[in-house]
C-alpha positions in Angstrom: -16.8 -33.4 19.9 -18.3 -34.7 16.7 -18.9 -31.2 15.6 -15.4 -30.1 16.2 -14.2 -33.2 14.2 -16.5 -31.9 11.4 -15.1 -28.4 11.5 -11.3 -29.9 11.8 -11.9 -31.7 8.6 -13.4 -28.9 6.8 -10.4 -26.8 7.9 -7.9 -29.5 6.8 -10.0 -29.8 3.4 -9.5 -25.9 3.1 -5.9 -26.1 3.7 -5.2 -28.9 1.5 -7.2 -27.8 -1.6 -8.1 -24.0 -1.0 -7.2 -22.3 -4.3 -5.6 -25.1 -6.1 -4.2 -22.8 -8.7 -6.3 -19.7 -8.1 -5.2 -16.5 -9.1 -1.8 -18.0 -10.2 -0.2 -15.8 -12.8 2.5 -17.1 -15.0 6.0 -16.4 -14.8 6.0 -15.9 -18.4 5.7 -12.6 -20.1 1.8 -12.9 -20.1 0.5 -12.0 -16.8 -2.7 -13.7 -17.2 -1.4 -17.2 -18.2 -1.6 -20.1 -15.5 0.7 -23.0 -15.0 -0.3 -26.3 -13.7 -0.9 -26.0 -9.8 0.7 -28.2 -7.2 -2.4 -29.5 -5.4 -0.4 -31.6 -2.9 0.9 -28.5 -1.2 -0.9 -26.8 1.7 -2.3 -23.3 1.9 -1.8 -21.4 5.3 -4.6 -19.0 6.0 -4.1 -16.4 8.8 -6.9 -14.1 9.9 -8.1 -12.0 13.0 -11.2 -14.4 13.1 -12.6 -17.6 11.7 -16.3 -18.6 11.7 -17.5 -22.0 10.2 -21.4 -22.0 9.6 -22.4 -25.7 8.7 -25.7 -25.1 8.4 -25.1 -22.3 5.6 -22.1 -24.4 4.2 -19.5 -21.6 4.6 -16.4 -20.5 6.3 -15.8 -16.8 6.9 -12.3 -15.5 7.6 -12.2 -11.8 8.7 -9.6 -9.1 9.6 -6.2 -8.9 7.9 -6.7 -12.0 6.0 -3.5 -13.5 4.6 -3.4 -16.7 2.5 -0.2 -18.5 1.3 0.4 -21.3 -1.0 3.7 -22.1 -2.7 4.2 -19.1 -5.1 1.3 -16.8 -4.3 0.0 -14.9 -1.5 -3.7 -13.4 -1.2 -4.1 -10.3 1.2 -7.8 -9.0 1.7 -10.2 -7.9 4.5 -12.6 -10.8 4.2 -12.5 -14.1 2.5 -15.8 -16.5 2.5 -15.5 -20.1 1.4 -18.6 -21.8 0.0 -18.9 -25.5 0.1 -21.3 -28.5 -0.1 -21.3 -31.8 1.5 -20.2 -34.9 -0.3 -20.3 -38.5 0.5 -17.2 -39.2 2.4 -15.0 -41.7 0.5 -11.8 -42.8 2.4 -10.1 -44.8 -0.5 -10.2 -41.4 -2.4 -9.2 -39.2 0.5 -12.5 -37.3 0.3 -13.0 -35.4 3.7 -16.8 -34.9 3.2 -16.8 -31.5 1.7 -16.3 -29.9 -1.6 -15.5 -26.1 -2.3 -17.7 -24.4 -4.7 -16.9 -20.8 -4.3 -14.3 -18.5 -2.8 -15.1 -14.7 -2.4 -12.1 -12.4 -1.2 -13.3 -8.9 -0.5 -11.9 -5.5 0.8 -8.6 -4.2 -0.7 -8.0 -7.6 -2.5 -4.1 -8.0 -3.4 -2.9 -11.2 -4.9 1.0 -11.3 -5.3 3.0 -13.7 -7.1 6.5 -14.7 -6.1 7.7 -14.3 -9.7 6.3 -10.6 -9.8 2.9 -10.7 -11.0 -0.1 -9.2 -8.8 -3.7 -8.8 -9.2 -5.6 -5.9 -7.5 -9.4 -5.5 -6.9 -12.2 -4.8 -4.4 -13.5 -8.3 -4.8 -12.3 -11.7 -6.2 -14.5 -14.7 -6.8 -13.3 -18.0 -7.5 -15.6 -20.5 -9.0 -14.1 -23.9 -8.4 -15.9 -26.2 -10.9 -15.5 -23.8 -13.7 -11.8 -22.7 -12.6 -12.8 -19.2 -13.1 -11.8 -16.0 -11.3 -13.9 -12.9 -11.7 -12.1 -9.6 -10.3 -14.4 -6.3 -9.9 -13.9 -3.0 -8.2 -11.1 -1.3 -10.2 -9.6 -4.5 -11.0 -5.8 -4.7 -12.3 -3.5 -7.4 -13.4 0.2 -6.5 -13.4 3.4 -8.1 -14.3 6.5 -5.9 -13.9 5.7 -2.7 -15.7 3.0 -4.1 -17.8 -0.7 -3.9 -16.8 -4.1 -4.4 -17.7 -7.2 -2.9 -16.1 -11.1 -2.5 -16.6 -14.3 -3.1 -14.6 -14.3 -6.7 -14.9 -11.5 -9.1 -15.5 -12.5 -12.7 -15.9 -9.8 -15.4 -15.8 -10.2 -18.8 -17.1 -7.7 -20.7 -15.5 -7.9 -24.1 -17.4 -7.9 -22.5 -20.6 -5.1 -19.8 -20.1 -7.6 -17.2 -21.3 -8.8 -13.9 -19.9 -11.6 -11.4 -20.8 -11.1 -7.7 -19.6 -14.5 -5.6 -19.7 -15.3 -2.0 -19.1 -18.3 0.3 -19.5 -18.9 3.0 -22.0 -17.7 5.6 -19.5 -14.4 4.0 -19.0 -12.5 1.7 -21.6 -10.2 -1.1 -21.1 -6.5 -0.1 -20.8 -3.5 -2.1 -21.2 0.0 -0.9 -21.0 2.7 -3.1 -22.6 6.2 -1.9 -22.6 8.8 -3.2 -25.1 11.3 -5.9 -23.9 14.7 -4.8 -24.4 17.0 -7.5 -25.8 20.2 -8.6 -23.5 23.3 -8.9 -25.4 
């Protein structure tokens, strides 16, 4: 029973704090900007299976993973959440675990309700740095505009991104002129 309570606490922590602003693309014309995240709203994660391995400090979601929070949705084949134990503190609402890294793999699609989308084969979110790294033909789109390369790194705190490519393939950005409305 105690083990199930520990698993339940980890799952609650994941639902409440999972991706607090991860992969959130701004509603502005810059698809890589990040607005402030609302951490009080839960994320709902659905998958074909869920495995918690407390010894390895990981939670694995597999099979048609769908994670929704407020204004974005993440779809992928597999999502692995890495966490570390923390000292429980009832006064601070700490549930005894802290997410360190989240890895989404396999046909990763991050949809923004406002229209932005990120595509990649793999996306890694580093919680402490609030940094997202997209690899495997990554592309970030907002409307018709897009940027693509071999690796896209998004620094969420800084509203800054780096797009990198190899010598065989250059970074590509397509930006359409905005038409003025009268």
